[in-house]
C-alpha positions, 0 to 999 in steps of 0.5 A: 558523504553528503551534508546539508547546512542551514538548508532552505527551499521555496516553491514559489512563495511557499516555504517548504523547509528552512534551517535544515541540517542533515548528514547522510553517511555511507551506509544510511538507509533513510526513509523520507516522509511527510504530508503531500506538498511538504517538499519530499520530492524536491529534497530528493532532487536537491540531493541528486544535484538536479535542484539548488537550495535557496538558502544554505549549502550542500557538501558532497564528498569526493567520488560520490555518485548519486542515482535518482529515480523519479516517480514517473515520466521516464520513457525509453526506446530504441533498444530491447529491455536486456540491451537497455540494461546492459548499456549500464555496463558500457565501460565494462563491455568496452573493456571486454572488447579490448581484452578480446583484441589484446588476446588476438594480438598476443596470438600473432606476436612473438612471445619474446618480443618487447611488443608482446610484453607491453600488450600482455602487461596491458591485458593483465591490468585490464583483466584484473580491473574487469574481474574486480568489477564482476565483468564476467557476471554482468549478464547474470546480474541483469537477468537476476534484476529483471526477473526480480522486478517481474520481467519474464525471459520472453520480455527481455528481448522486446523493445522498451517502447512496447511497454506501458508507463509503469513497466518503463519505470521498472526498466529505469529502476532496474538500470539504476539498481545495476549501476549501484551508485554510492547514493541511491535516491528513489521517489516512490519506487514501489508505485509500479510494482506488484507485491512479489516485486516489492518483496524482491526489492525489499531483499535487494535493498537489505543487501545494498552495499551503499546508502539510499534515501527513499520516499514511500507510502508503503508502511511495511516497505519502510519498516523492513528497509530503512534504519532512519526516518527523515520527516519534513514537518512544520517547515523543518527536518526531523530525524528519527532513528529506527524504522517507520514503526519506531518513528511513530512512537518517537514522533508522538513523544516529540509532539507531547514534549512540544505541546508541554513546552508551548504551554510552559512558555505561554504561562511564562509569557502571561506572567511577564505580561501581567508583571509589566502591565501592573508595574509599568508606571512605578519608578521603583519597579522600572528596572524589573519591568525593563528586565522582563521586557527584554526577556520577552523580546529575546524569547524565541516563540514556540509555535504549534503547527497546524493540524495535519489535514487528513481524510475523515470519512466512514462508509455508510453501513449498507442493508444486510445481504444474505449469508452467501454473497457470490458463488463462482462455479467452473468459471473460465475467462479468455481473451482470444487465444490467451486463457487467463483462468479456467475451472475456478470455483469459490464462494464469498460469504457475508463479511468476507474481506478478500485480498486478490494477490498475484503477479502483474498480468495474472488476472486480478483485475480481470477477476474483480471485473467478472465479479462486478459484471463489467466483463463477460464469462467465457465459461461457467456460472456466477451469481450474486446472493440474496439482497446483494448490491455491488459497487465497483471501484476501478483503477481508472475510475476517473475515466467514467467521470465527466472530464469537463464537469467541475467537482462541485457541480458533478457531486451535486448531480450525484447527490441532488438532495444535499445542500452546497454547504454539505457538499463543500464540507464533504469535499473539504474532508477529502482535501478539496478546499477553497477554489479547488471545488471549482476545478474541472475533473480533467485537470486533477492529478492521479491522486486527486482523481482517486480521492474524488472517485472514492468520495463519489462512491460514498454516496452510493451505499452498497453491501458488496464492494469491489475495489481495484487498488483503492490505495494508489496515490493515497498517502499513509494518513489517507490509507490509515483512514481508509483502512479504518473505514473498511475495518468497521464496514459491515458489508463484504469487500473484495480488493486488490492492493500491493500494500502489504500492511493494508492487506495484513490489517484488512484481509480475512482471506487471500485468493492467489491468482496464477497459472490459470487458477485461483487458490483460496487461503484463510487469514491475511497475507502473513498467514498466506505466506506461512502456508506457501512456505510450508507452514501447514505441512510442517504442522501436519508432520508435527501432528503425525509424529505426535500420533505415532508416539502417543498411539491414541490419536490425541494431540499434545498440548500446545498444538492448535485446535482442530488438529485432532486425529480422526479417520477421513470418511468418504464424502456422501453423495446426495440425490440431485433432487434432495440437493436441490431441495436443500439449496432452496431451503438455504435460500429461504433461510437466508431471506428469513435470517435477513428479515429477522435481523431487520426486525431485531434492529427495528425493535432495538431502535424502538426501545430507545424511545419510551412510548408506554409501558404496554408498548415497551413490554410488547416490543421486548417480547417481540425482540426476544422471540425474534432473537430465538427464531434467528438463532434457530434459523442460523443453526439450521442454515449452518447444518445444511451448509455443512451437509452441502459442502460435505457432498 
């Protein structure tokens, strides 16, 4: 279908790849991966015929059509969304118009005439081709693709120029999918899609009848869509069979083999050099020496690539907050006549990692802004818990920065106590090295700005993080490091992300936002989908069925804990005064628990440094007493919490 032979490409003085051989067949599903700057997008443009190779050649089979979607930069205007997509079928629509004209002619002509016969023959020929290419279903195809990519029916008739850059890219993607080229080339197609549109695109690509090559930093998306991984690494192309997960395993094995071969070669080189140096001037060994010199000259040296740069950081562990981090009661938010949500109630507890999901425009960013205090409530009550400090990372966080300031100077103002060497070291961890530290913030790319904004946040420890799409513009290695840091972070996190893998690994609860409501689901995104697809109801039916058979309310072995049959009792109403007293006591307990946790931590630290036997005994007794008191306070707090929830 398309083949590269000894392919090489430079970007200025930098060699991207060289000596690459690649064959893409008619049903290949290829994921293109590699570190930023290795040439992934450039290779995609070469396959699309938009750029040429500096070395080698490209062979394309006859009749192959390639469709290319860049990362961004496309702008459409002058047509409605539906008309722009229908323009893809211009040839079929011209055929439809001709069929209508031919039908009118046949109605006017004598059915026995030679002219009628010629017109009828052309009609049947065109109609057959029109039907073969699903000409009667083009409007349905357009509607299906637009709906899958998140366009509501009322959006179809809006002008394309009314949409933002991200939605413009969705329109361009819709057109490309409708064209169905033999080779689909997609450069980060999920960048501008919410998680629902990504799920739809995964299914669409699974049924795509031709080959495609795509770049994505979404690990889950790659796992479910591709059957080969093409990696640009160490200025070479490496092909792996299977999805991204299998590629990681195979790459580790290949790296180990390369390191072993390198060690063996170094040992052989040392042996040859020792022999040559030892017997160089002995006439009786001249032949053996020359033989080993030739072996060294002919040897193709194995080179180990430099360690791939990765962001290395961890969030500073913050001061502990109270058990209740935030309470939302009867909250509503409107923008003029448009109501985003109303009657929202939920509690965020210490240690929660909450993922906000929903279609674009449902109100995810709005809710996170309400929690951050940057947007006012339209109705209801929101309050932070005891000792809670919040920190908000916005999608457009870079707008809050001084665009004219140099990176190093700006970071120095944020952390005036840090030395320049410390700041440079920290910036280096975030891939800002050398003269990059003197760049002005205004000239940074979107990915660079996101990385720098994350870095600034690290210098402000908080125990309640609100992150609106922190993974945008981060490659997979950077996402993995961020994921690890958040997983070990002891505070509370509420985040928006369209990366399925990131949500699955981090979330402990999912808040679904839509239709003006916020629905709370326990577990990660996979658990959320299971419940949305009726998993909980099916389990309940299974439990009910087992009760009917056993007649004693016992749950058979194999069913989850917590499904034991029991009569539902009506909730007990508390006297308002008694309820207020209980709520006050909960706050007192939270403060006491926080104090005891601090005492315990201080005692544990003190025991690490021996002062005297008497002091060690005293601190040990204080530690044991504090742990006992903490256990009692937590038990009382849990009991009160259950009573309040039950009322």
